[in-house]
N, C-alpha and C positions, 0 to 999 in steps of 0.2 A: 746043345738041342737042334732037334732039328726044326723043320719050317714049317712040320704039321706039329709037334709041340711044345712049337713058341706059339702057333694059333691062338691050340686051346687055350695056352697058359692068360695069352692074349684078353682071347673071349671068356674064364675066370673071373679075370677082375677086373673087364666091363661090369658084369653081373653083379660081383661085388660091391664095385663101386655105387650102383644101380640101387641093391639091397643095402644100402648104409645114406643112400637119400632119404629113400622108403621112411626108415628110420629114425634118420633128421626131419624128414618132415610131420614124421607120427607126436614126435615130441613137442612139439609147440597148435598149443590148441587154434581153433578155430573160433576164435573168438575175438576176434577185430580187435588184436591189443597191439599200442604201439610203445614209442620208448623200445625199439627192438636191438639200439646200436652199441656197443660196448660202452659204457655206462664211467665217466670218468671223473678224476680230481675234476670237483669244482662244477663239476653239471647243478642243472636248477630248472627239474622239468617238468614239466605237467601231462598227466601219461592218461591212456583208459584200457582195461579191458572189460569185454565184453558193453559195452559203452558205456561202464563208469569212470569218474574220473578217479587220480589219488593223484597227491604230488612228491615228487620221488627229489629227493635230495642227498648227495657227494658233499661230504667237506673235502676241505683242498686237499687234506691228511691222510684223505682213505687213500688209501696202498693196492691197487690193480692186482699184483703180486703177491698177496699176503690176501687170505681169505680171510674177513673182516666180519664184523655182528652185523645184524639188520633187525630196527625198531618198530614197530608198524607200531603210532603215535593216532589215534583218534579224537577228534574233536567235539564237544559238548553238543543237547541237545539247541536250536537256537541260532546254533555257532558251526560257520565259515570252514572251509578245510582251510582258503586262504588267511584266517585271521587267524586262527588255531597254527598255522605253519607260520608265523611274522609276515608277511609278506605284503604291508600296509595298512593292513583294514583293523579300525579301531573293533572292539566286540564290545556290543552294546546288550544287554538283558532285551527283553522280549514287555513287553507295558510300559505303562505313564504314570511316571515318567521315569525314562532307560535310564539305565544308571552302566555306565560306559569304563572300560579300561584302556590302558595301553596296547601299543597293534602289535610287540615284540612275538609275540606268541609265546605257546608253550615251553619253550628251553631246550628243548630234545636238541633245535640243533648246535643252538650256544653252547651247547655239551660237547655236539660233536666234532666241532671247531677246538677242542680244547688239547693238551700233550696228549700222550695217554687214549685220544678216545679211537676216534679217527674214520665211527660205521655210519651204515646209510641208515637214510629219516625215510619212511616211508606215510603220509597223512593221505590217510586215504576220503574220499568225501559221502557223505549220509544222504540218504533220499529225503530230499526238504531238509535238509541242515540235522538228519531225525537218526538216526540206528533199531535195527529189533535183531532180531536173534537170525531173520532166515537173510539175511547181511554177513553170515559168516564164508558162504562160500567166496562170495567181493573178494573177499577180503583172501583167505588161503590161495584164490589167481593171483593177485595181485604181487602177493611174495613170492609164489613161480614163476613167475615174471621178470620182479629183480632179480632171480634164482638165474638166470637162463640172458641177464648181460652183464648181471653182475656176480664178481669171487667172493661171493658169502660160504662166512660155515653156519654150514646145516645147523649143524648143535649151540646156534648160539644166538639164537630169535627169538626175541623179545618184543609183547606189547603191553600196551602203557594208553592210555586216555580218561580223562578225565570228564564227571558228571555221567549221563549218558553213552559216553566215549568207557568207562569206568564197567561198566555194563556187558559193554563189548566187548571188553577187555575176559571178563569173567567166558562168556556166551561160546567168544571164537577158542580161547586160547585152556580151557579145564576140558572137553570132547579130542585135540589136538594135542599134545603131548607132545607124539612123534612130529611137530613143525616148532611150536613153542617152548621155550626153554628157564622162562619165567614172567610172569607180571607184574604190572604194577599200573594198577588202581587205583584214582584220585576222586577224593569227595563221592565216592557213592560204590555200591557192588550189587553182584546180584549172586545168592547160594549159590556153588554146585554142587552138582547129585556124587557129582564121578569123578577122578582122576585113574587111570591103566594107570601111567605112575605120577608120584611127589610131582612136585610143581614149585618153587621157591616164590612169593608175595613177598612184595615189599609194596606196603595202600599209607596214602598217605588222607588226613580228614582235618578240623578241627573244630568244634564247638567256638560259634549254636547253627555250627551249618547242620541247614535241613534235613538233608543226606546223613548224618555222623554216623546215624545206625546203622542203617542198611550196611556201611563199611565195617564196623565193627562185627555184624552179624559174617558176613564176608567172608573175613578176618578170620573168626571165630573159627567156621565152618571146614575153611582151611586149612586151620592148626591141627584138628580133627581128620581129614581128609592123612592127611599127610603123619599121621601117627606121630604127631608134637609129643614128646613122653617129658621134656622138659620144658620150665619158663611160666610167665614172663622175666624176663632180666631187660637190665639199662642193654642196648645192642650201641646207641651212640646218643650226645648232647650238644647241641650243634648249637654255638652261642657265642659270648664273647668272648670268649681264650678259644675257639677257634678258629686255625690258620689254614684250612686249604678253602681252595679259591669256587667258591659254592656258591657264594652270596655274591647278590648284588647289589654296585653302588650302592642302584635308588631304582625301588624295581618302580616307582612312579613316574619312570622315563621314557620314553618311545625307544631309546638305545640305552639301555646300561649293561654295567660291562660284569664279567666274574671275577673278583675279589677275591683277599683274603675273610673268612665276619670280624674275625681281629679289628681287620683295620675301620669298620665301620664306625663313622657316629652322627650320635647317639649310641652307646648298642643293642645290640640287636638284639628283638624276646626272642625267647630260649624254647627250639623245638627237641624232643624227647625221641625220642625210639626205644621203642623195646620187641624183648622175639624172643621166638616160641625155638625151641632147637632138641639137639637127638630124636630130629625127624628120620624121616625111610628117606634115604637112599642120600644124606647127608642135609639136603636141602634147609632151608630156615623159611619163620614164614617170621616179616616184623613190621609192627604198626608204627607210626611215626604221627604223631601229634604233633602238628604244627600253629606254632601264633598267629590266631584270623591278622589278616589284615583287617581296615579302621578309616580309610578314607572316606566313604559313602558318608557315615556322622551316625544316628542315634535311629534307629528302627531297620538300619537296612543291614545289623549283621548278620543275618541270615545268611544277605549275597553277597557279601564279603568274604563269608566264612566258607562258601562252595566254591566259587570262583579263586578257589585258593593258588594257583600260577603268583597274583600280587599279596602277602602275604608281611605281615609285620620281621620277621626271621629275618624276609630278606633271600630267602634262600631258592635257590633254585629247585626242582624237585626230582628235574632230572639228573641234577650232577649226582645227589644222593644213590638212586635208582641204582644212575649205570654205580656209583662203589659197589652198592651190591651184589646186583646180574655179574658182575670182575670174580667175585667173592662165591658167589655161589657152582658146583659142580654143572659141568657141560651134561645138554642137553639126554647128550649122546640115542637110540634109536632104539627105539618104541615102535606103538601102535597102538592105534586112536581109536577113541571107544566112543566113537563116532561110525567109525564104520568110514566117514569118507574124505577124498584124498584128493585132490582137484589135480594136483601134480603127476600122479602115476611113480613112476621110473625113470623119471625125464629129471631129479631133483641136480 
């Protein structure tokens, strides 16, 4: 190559580099996001996007060299994200007297550390410890931000939450099946109007929870929207004979350990899960009736049944939800029925 040709080639390379930098810059939203460094195993961070906070957890068994799943885990009303993540704050219900529960949180982080898991967990903070349908963009922005700094399998992004957070699971999950591949609402739900493609759902609730019927209604709606043609049939029973490490040795301590359910004495009360199947895209809908807790005695049965992470099956609900998600088809590509996408082509 002569000198003139070399100069032109150099100019072209410089222009291409400048263009690439503009493309890269365009992929970072102007939202004042934090936590921009590459996520590492064991990271436990408080991040923000557009002035909204979320906690981000990468378990020690997270492998940055392999695409991993991502869980969005939403707190309930009057509960903080810190308490929900198990960062040392007991959760106490509002009112007089307050009813308090141990400080280990939802259990998603505990399941993330188990063999065969290794997924990343987002615990977002709602405004005034509550959620509304207007929070959809915040959740989508948080997911998009984590995808930029971690090796996320875009077909394995899921959303879960308890009570008001269970409603959020539907409010955000149903209109965004291009982002979320499954839902795991707990203690309540909101009827979805439509889904652009079938979505697997596993629901947990217990009678006499005051929100039980809303959870049943939301689950039934997903059976219809997913065009499930068979069921209900037994999916799983967690009882004294169940040998997997999905039960807490003591759900009313601050430091419970996951152990085989069959190892607990006295024997646990059973949780029974039923499923609807032969649904579109091969997905399923599961509803688990969990044995409610009773730690606060007579007159508080509805609250003990509602705050379902503490139950008489000793069951870590996320452990069962994770097994369900792994058994379902990957999310694959799809179009959002809401037309909303905060991440564009930068995922």
